[in-house]
N, C-alpha and C positions, 0 to 999 in steps of 0.2 A: 337840209335833210327833211324828211317827212315829219320826224318828231319835232323839229324846231318849228315847222309850219303849223303843226297841230297845237303846240304850246302857244304860239303867237295867236292862233285863232281862238284858243280858250281864253287868253288874256283879253282879247278884243271883245269876246262875248261877255266876259265878266265886266269889262268897262261899259259895254252897252247896257247891261243889266243895271249897273250902278246909275247910269244916266237915266234910265227909265224909272228907277226908284226915286231919284231926285226929282224928276219931272212930275211924277204922280204923288210923291210924298208917302209912299207905302211900298214895302218890299213884297215880293211874291210869297215868301213863307208866311208873312203876317197876314196876307190876303187869304191864304189857304186856311189859316187858323180862324180868322174872322168868319169865314163862310162855312167852316167845319167840313171841308171837302176831303173825301177819301182818295179821289182820283182827279188830279189837277187837269187832266186832258178830257174829262167828261163834260161836254157841253150840256147834256141833259141834267146831270147832277148840279152843275153850276146854276142853271136856270131854276131848278126846283128849290135849291137852298136859298138863292137870292130872293126869289119871289116870297118864300115863306118868311125869311128874316126881315125883308123890306116891309111887308104887311104887318108883321108882329110889332114892328117899331114905329108904326104910323103915329105921328104926334096927335092926330085927330082922335085917336083911340087910346090916348094916354101913353104912347110910346115916346121914344127919344129921337129928336131930330139929329142929334150928334151921332147916335148909333146908326141911324138910317143913312147918314152921310158916309160913315165909315164903310157900311155895306156896299154902297154905290161905288166908292173908291176902290174897294177890294175887287169887285166885279170888273171894273175898268182896268185895273192892274193885271188881272189874270188874262183879260182879253188882249192887253198889250203884250204880255208874255207869249201868248199863242201867235200873235202876228210876228213877233221877233223870232220865234222858233221856226215859223214857216219861211221867213226871209232867209234865215241861216241855212235851212235845208236846201232852198233854191240856189243859194250861193255855192254850197258844197257841190250840188249837182252840176252847176255851171263850171266850177273849177275842175271837176272830174272829166267833163266833156272837152274842156279847152285843150288838154294835152293831146287828145285824139285828133283834133283838127290841125295840130302842128306836125303830124306824122308825115313823112315823105310820101308823095304819090308814087306808087311803084311803077306806074306806066311811064312816067316822065323822069322820075328821079328827083323831082322838085318838090319843095314843100308847098302845101296848099295855102 
């Protein structure tokens, strides 16, 4: 059923997110908090907040290398999230298009 496929897709997406969190060492929600983002999908906001926080925590200016590292990892994790969401959207479009290509060709009565 469609509901079962959707549930399976959600479980896979959750598992993929967990893999990304394990790989990066940071969760998306933690990344959003570190960078103080209001809109996770705003590349402009991400860039502005990242640059400000990275500069403010420059060790050469008395900042914290640890915090600067967390800021870099937070940006990387959000960019991973964007890539994951883009891939998921592309896969969904491909799945929606796949049933159409399996429809019988009305002129011959055969499937394509």
